[in-house]
N, C-alpha and C positions, 0 to 999 in steps of 0.2 A: 855447569849446573848452578842454578840461582842459589844464593846463600841460605834461604829458608828451607829450601828441598834438602840441602846438604845437612843442615841441622836436624830435620826430620829423620833422615836416614841414618844419622850417626849413632842414635840411640842414647845420646847424652843428656837430652832435655829431661826435666823432671817429669816423673810419671808415677802412676799408682802401683802399689804392691800388695801382695797378700790378699785380704778380704776385699779391698777396694777394687783390685784388678779382677777378682772373680766376679763381683758385681757388675763391673763394666763388661765383661765377656758375656755373662747371662743376659744382660739387658739388650745386648746386640742381636740376640736370636729372636726369630719372629714369634716363637711359641712360649716365650718367657712368660712367668707368671709372679705375681707379687708374693705368693707363698714361698716360691723358690728363693726370691730375694730376701724375704724375712728369715729363712732357715740360715742363709749364709750370714746375714747380719748377727744372728744370735751367737754365732761362734766368736764374735769379738765383742766382749763386755764393754770396752770402752766406746766403741762406735755405737753399740746398742744404747748406752746411757746419754751419749750426745744426741742421737736422733730423737729419743724420747723427750729429752729437755726441750729440744727445738720444736717439737710437735706441740708440746704444752705452752711454749712461749707464744707460738703464732696462732693457737687455737682460742676461739671465742666461746668455746662450749664449756659450761660449768664443769662437767664430768672430766677429770684428768685422764690423760692417755698413760696407761700403766704398762701395756705390753709392746714388744717390739713389732709383732703383727699389726697391731692398730696403728703404731707410729708409720709404718711402711704404707699402709692403706691410706692413711690420712694425707701422706705427703706425696704418693705417687711414685711410679718407677724411675722417671726421668730425674725428679728431685732427689730421691735417694742416692741415685748413681752420682749425681754431681757432689752432693754432700759427703758421700763416702770418699770421693776423689779429693775433695777439698781437705777433709780431716786427715786423710793419708799423707798429703803433702806437708801438712802441719807436723805431723809426727816424724817424717823422714828428714826433713831439711830445716831443722833448728839450728844448725851450724853448717859452715862450709869452708872452702878454700879462699874465698875472695876477702882479702883482708879489710877493705874499706867498706864492705857491705855488712851492715848490722842485721843479721838474720832475725834476732829477737825483736828489734824495733820494727822489722818489716812485717812480722806476723802480728805484732801488737796493733799497728797501724791498719793491717788488712782486716783484723777481727773488729776493730771498731768501725771501720767502713762497712763490714758486712751488717753489723748491728743497726747502724744508721740507716742503711738501705731497707732493712727489715722493718724498722719502726716507720720510716716514711711511707712504706707500702701499706700500712694500716690507715694512712690518710689519703694517699694518692693511689686508687685501685687500678694500676696498670698491669700487675702481674701478681702472681702468688707470692706471699711474704717469704716463704722458704726459698723460692727461686731467686728472689732479690737478694737474700742472705748470701747465697752462693755466688751471685754476680759480684756483690762487693767484696767477698773474700778473695776471689780470683782476679779482680780488676787490674791488680798490678803484678800478676804472676810472671809477665815477661821480664821484669827486673830480676826476680828469682832465678829465671831460666838463664839469663845472660851472665848473672854472677855464678851459676853453677857450670855452664859451658866454657866460659872464658874468665875464669877467676883473675888472671893477672891483667888481661886487657881491661876488664871491667873495673878493676881496682883503679887503673889509670883514668878511666872515664869518670869515675866518682871524684877523683882527685881534681881533674880539670874542672868539673863542675862546681866543686867547692871553691876553686880559685876564681871562677868566673860564673857566679849564680845568675847573673843577668840572662845568660843563654839557657834556654830550656834543656833538660837533661837529655831529651830525644835528640837535639842537634849535636851533642858530644858523642852519643851513642852511634848516630849515623856516620859521623866523621871517622870513628875508629873501627866500627864493627859492620858497616854496610847494612845495618838494620837498626831498629829500636825496639824498646820493650813493648810498645803498643802493637806494632806489626807482628811480633813473634807471639806475644800473649793471645792475640785473636786467632792465628793459625792453631795454637795449642787448644784453645777452647773450642774451636770448631771440630778439632779431632776428637775431643772428649765428649761432643754432643751438646754443647751449650746452645740453647735455642738462638735462632738467627735474630730474633727481635732485640736481643741484647748487643749483638756485636757492632751495629752501626753507632749506637750511642757510646759504647765502649771505645771505639775507634776515635771518636771526636771530643769526648767530654773534657780532655786536658788541653784542648786548643781553644783558647778564649776568642780567637778570630774566626772560628768556624761559623759560616752562616747558619742561622737558625733553621730547624725543620719548620713545617707549617705550624702555625700557632695552634695550641692545644692538641698537637698530635701526640700520639704515644711515645714516639721516638723523643720528641722535645722534653716531655715530662721525665723520662728515663735519664736523659742527659742532665736535666737540672738536678735530679735526685742524686746522681753519681757526683756531680760536682759539690752538692751540698754535704754528701757523706764524706767526700774526700776532705773537704774543709774542716768538717768536725773531727776526723781523724787527725788531721794536722794540729787542731787545737788541743786535741788529747795528748799529744807528744810534745807540744811547744813549751818553751821555758815561760816561767811566770810572768816576765816583763812583757812578752808580746801577746799573751792570752786575751787581755782586754780588747786589743785592736782586732785579733781574729775572731772574737766573739761578736764585736760589732759588725764586722763584714758578714758573718754567718747570718745574723738576724736580719741584715738588710737583704741578702740573697735569698733567705727563707721566704720572704714576702712573694717572691715569683711563684711559689708553690702554695700560696694562700695559707701560710702559717704566720698568724699575727704575732707581733712582739710579745703580747701578754701570754702566748702559749709557748713561746720559745724556751723559757726558763725550765718548765716542767718536762718538756720534750728532752732537752739536752740532759738534764739530771737523771731521767729514766734510762736513757741510752748508756750514760756513764756508769750507772748502777748495774746494768746488765753486762756491760764491758768487764766490770770487775768480777762479777760471777763467773762469766765464761772464761775469763783468763785463769781462774783457779781450776776450772775443769780441764782446760787445754794446756795448763802449765805454761802460760804466756805472761810475761810482765805486763802490768798496767799501772799507770801513774796514778797516785792518790790525788785526785784533783779536788779543789774547793767547789762549792756548789755554783750555780749560775749567779746567784744573787752576790755571793762573796766576790766572784770575779768581776762583776758589774761594779760592785762597791769600790773595789780597788781602782777601776778604771775612773769612776767618777771623782774619787779622792784626788787622784793624780791630775785630773783636769781641773778640778777646783784649785788645787795648789798653784797650778801654772797661770790660772786666770785671776787669782785673788787680788793682785795688784793692778788689774786692768779692767776692772768693773766700772763701766761708765755710770756717773751719778748725775743726778738733777741737784744743782747747788744755787742757792739764793745768796748773793753778795750784797749786803746792806751797809752802805757807807755814805754819810753826808758829803764827804770830800770826793769830788768827781775824779780827781787824779788818782787818789789812793785806790778808789773802786776800779778804775781801768787797770791799775798796776796788778791788783789781785787777780782780775779776770785773765789777764795776760799770763800770769804764772800758772793758773789753772789750766789754761789752753795748751801749755807745753806737754807734748807727747801724751795727750790724753784725748778722750772723746766725750768729756763731760758737757753736759747742757747747762749753760750758766744764765741766770736771770738776775739783772741789777735791780736794786731799790735804793731810792735817795733818802728815805726817812723810815722811821719804825712803823707808822701806820701802812705805808706802802708795802713794807716787808712782810707785815702780818697778813694783809690781804692776799699778797702774792703766795705766800706760804700756804694758806688755806685753799688757794686756787690750784697750784701745780703740785703740792705735796712733795717738796723736795726731800732728797735723802739726807742733805746736809745744809746748814745755814751758817754763814760767816758774817757775824754782825758786830759792828764798831760799837764800843761802849757809849760813845758820845753821839749816838743818832738823834736827829731833830725829832721833835714831836713825842716819840716813845723811845727811850734809850735802850741800849742793847740788853741790860739786865732786865728791864720791864718787858722788853720783847720775849726774852727768854721764859720769864714766868707766865706771861700769856699764853705762850706756845704749850708750855707744860701743863696748863690747865685743861688743855683739850686732849682727846684721845689721839687725834692725828700727830699732834705736837709732840707727845710722849715717845712716838716712834722715830723722831728726827735726831740727827746728830748735830748738836749746836757748839759752835766755836765762837768764843768772845774775843774780839781783837781790841788792843789799846796801845797807846804809845808807851805807857809804863806797865810793868808787870811784877810789882812787889807782892809780898805775902798777903797784904791787905786786899789788893785788887783781886788776886787769885781766890781768896776766901770768899769774897763777895760773889764773884762769878759762879763758884761751885755751889754756894748756897742758893743762887738763883736757878740752878738746874743745868748749868752749862756742862758740856762733856770735855772741853778743853779750852785752853788759853792761847791766842796767837799774837806775837809781837807784830807791830808795824813792819819792822825791818826783817823780813823772812824771805827765804830763798824758794825756789820752786820745789827743790828736794824737801825742804822743811815742811812746806805745805803738803806735799805728797805724803809724807810720814803721818802727818796729823789727820789725813783723811783715811788712813788705813781702817781706823776704827768704825767709820762710817761704810766702807766697803764690807767690813766683817758683819756689820749690822744688817746690811742689805742680803748678805749670804745666809745669815741665821733667819731673817724674815721669810726669804725664799724657801729654805729648807723647811721652816715651820709651816708655811702654806702648802708645800708639797706634802708633808706628813699629815696635815690635816685632811687634804684631798685623799690621801691613801687611806686614812681611817675612815672617811666617809664611804669610799669604795669598798673597803673590806666590810664595813657594816652593811652595805647594800648587798654585796655578795653573800654575806653570812645570812641575811634574811632570806634571799632566794634560796640558798642551800637548806635552810631550815624548812621553808615551805615545801622544797622538793623531797626532803627527807620525810616530812610528814605526809606528804602524798604517797611516797613509796611505801611507808609503814602501813598504809591502809589500802594498797593496791596489789592485786595479784599480779606478778610479773609475766606470767605466761599469757594470760588473756586480756590483761588491762582492766579487768572488772574490779569492783571493790572486794577486798578479801573478807574472811570470817570476822576479823576484828571489826572492820568497817560496818560489816553487815550487821553485827550486834549492837554498834553504836547507833546506826540508822534505825534499827527495829525499836530500840529503847526510846528514841526521840519520837517515833511514830506511835508507840504505845502511850507515851505521856501525853502527845497531842489528842489521841482518841479518847484518853480518859477524861481530858478537860472538855472536849467538845462533844462527846457522846456519839461521835460518827464511828461507823464500823471500820474494822481493820482486818485484813486477811493476808495470808502468807501461803507460798507454794514452795514445796521442796521438789526439785526436778533432778532426776537421775538418768544418765545415758544408759540405755539398755545394752548388755553384752560388751561393754567396753573393755573388760579384761581381755577378750578375745582379740580385739583390735591390737592391744599391746603385745600379747603373746604371739600372734601370727605375723605381725608386720613391724614390731619394734616400737620403742618409746618415742622415737622422732615422728612416726606416723600417729601415734596416739596424741602427742602434743599438737600436731596439726589439726586433728579431728577436735580437740578440745577448743582450740583457737576459733575455728570455723563454727562450731556449735554455740559458743559464747557470743559471737558476732551475730549469729541468726536470732538468738534469744533476745539479745538487747534491741535489735532492729524490729522485732515482732511484738515486743512488750509495749504497753501503753506508756505514754510520755511521763506519767506521774509515778509509775512503778519503777522500782530499783532491782536490777539483776545483780546478784552477787555470787561469786564462786566461794563456796565454804569448805571445799576439800575434794581432792580426787576428781571423779566426774560428777560431783553433787553441786547443785546451784540453789540458792535461795532467792525467791522473788517477793519483795515487800509491796503490798497493794494498799496504799492509805485510802481511806473513804470508800471502801469496796466491801459489799456484802458477799455471802458465800456463793450466791447464785451468779452474780457478775465475776467472782474469782473463777469459778468453774468454766464459764464461757471464755475468759481470758486465757485460762490454762489450756483449753481445747485449741485456741487459736495458736498458742505456742507450740503444741504438739503438732498440729497440721503443717505450720510453717517449716518446722525441722524435717518433718517426714517427707516434704516435697522437695527438699534441697538434695541435689546429687553432689557427693564429695568423692574425691579420688582417694582411695584406701589402697595402698599397694600399687597394684597395676590395674585396678578396676575401678568403675564408677559405681557407687553404692549409696544407699540412703541409710539414715539412722533413725532409730526410734527412741522415744523418752517415755517414762513414766512419772506421773506427777501426783503428788499428795497435797491436798489443799485443806486449810483449816482457817476458821475465822474467830475473832474475839467474841466470847460470849461468857455466860456465868460459870461454865465449866472451866473454861481457859482463863484462869484467874491471874495469870501473870505471863510475860513473853516466853518464858522457858516452856510452860505448859502448852502455849500456843504451837511453838516450833515442834514439841513432842507429838502433838496431835497431828501435825502435817506429816511428821515422820512415820507415824503409825499408818496414815493413809497412804504413804508411798509404799510401805511394805505390803499393804493390802493390794495395791495395783500390781506389784511384782508378783504376789502369789496368785493373782487372778490372770496372769499370762503376759504381763507387761504391755507396753504401747497403749496406755489408758491412763485416765484421770480418776482418782478416787478421793473421798472424803469420809471421815468417820463421824460426821455431823449431819447425817441424812435428814434428821429431824427438822434441821433448819432449812434445808434445801427443798424439802417437799411442802 
């Protein structure tokens, strides 16, 4: 009998118990209902809390899930079954007999992988985020199974892998146990009803040599998501010294799923935050990691320290003695990648410095035409020259010579008889200056980017503050601002100004009969119809509930009434799906115009409100005004 069949029949494999087992059994019946599942879940407070938390984490709906029934309905029978199974295994197998298998670390890694899959699912829409959570949680369940069934043998496998990490753990598993954790895990998940769409990617994602699925296929996306989540889990449990390298690899790999480097930090920080929250809920250890930026900073600091003494420089060597000039250039060329420019006199050195903008200048004191100290003073008088590292060279270097050099603006003094090592040490200051200037430029660019992003964010916030999120129309605050501007313009120009207050008839019945989701859909469609039917110069705003305000500049009462009738007819002609049927909506409209009675904008809106009330009282689905004297 094959090894896997023996394991399945042995009854030793990890399996659900209690409430999870009951859920598994109920869900296998053809007539199973979500209500039955919810009643069973409610008997386990811990499972209830976890399902509700996960439902709220995955939901994009503003109203939170507060009941088990709603969580079960939101997630579906298959997902609840898999979640109950996964949480049951977490509670049962926190410890075991395999000495080399760290059970707590296994669950910590699996939880972080689950949250990584869930977060990626919000960006790559290949499956429900709850299903992806379960997929990540159980991706390595074969290891738990082997440690449970073969504790001593798997201890030997782990020790062999520790001694020879170059070999994949699956190779060690097959050599000793005739199967591996991937093969066994897939069999177990298939028995538990894991959707088949996950089994192919789960089989192959740990094998980097596996040929890719067709580009842009669902399986390819899932395999990349599994690899990325596994790498993130490795990062979460890694030692501090290897985190920067793992982070760099993760960011590079994330680009395959169209996650740009600028988004990677926020993504990882949010997943790690969720990991700490879930670890408290499941009583699983979670490492207190620094932020993405702090890990990156550590990486860049180490990189900078390693490269500090190897930064290639542009260097001008100015010496009237050709032999000395060649000697200094030869010393500079030893074990370095510096770019060196020779100059035979002070004027040539000054012109060359302004042309190539060197990082460092080594100038002999006794230069022809313009000596070394005069060259130093001339350079320091320019903005470019003040950023250069200037070393003055001379045959003698007594106190008087040193004083004159530093007074002229030199950064250092070089004797003629100097070694390559001595010259290298004196150029450290130039290399450090280049680093500081590079960092300064980078900081300046970042500040510019932050300022630009802040300006965009402020504009977005300003727009959001004036926009109704459901319909996309201007909200009440924006409506009052626009009306105030229109009123001021009408006062200055003497042109007419009218407003309409529009109300959807019997809207409460839609909410009561079909729910708030149907009501929201009706409001969005009605808003879109009103905006499309309104004149280009009119502004349609939502001022609350099912009520809209239409501002009509340069419009008298007669034109406003005609425009209102056009809005009413447009909405009345539109078929909308409400519940299971196609229906039409009607609206009532109150119209008012600026006149001697409407002495300010508040009175104008009040007159339109009164006219709307009259339209409602007269039977709805009509347009009314309280200013008939102006209309006739």
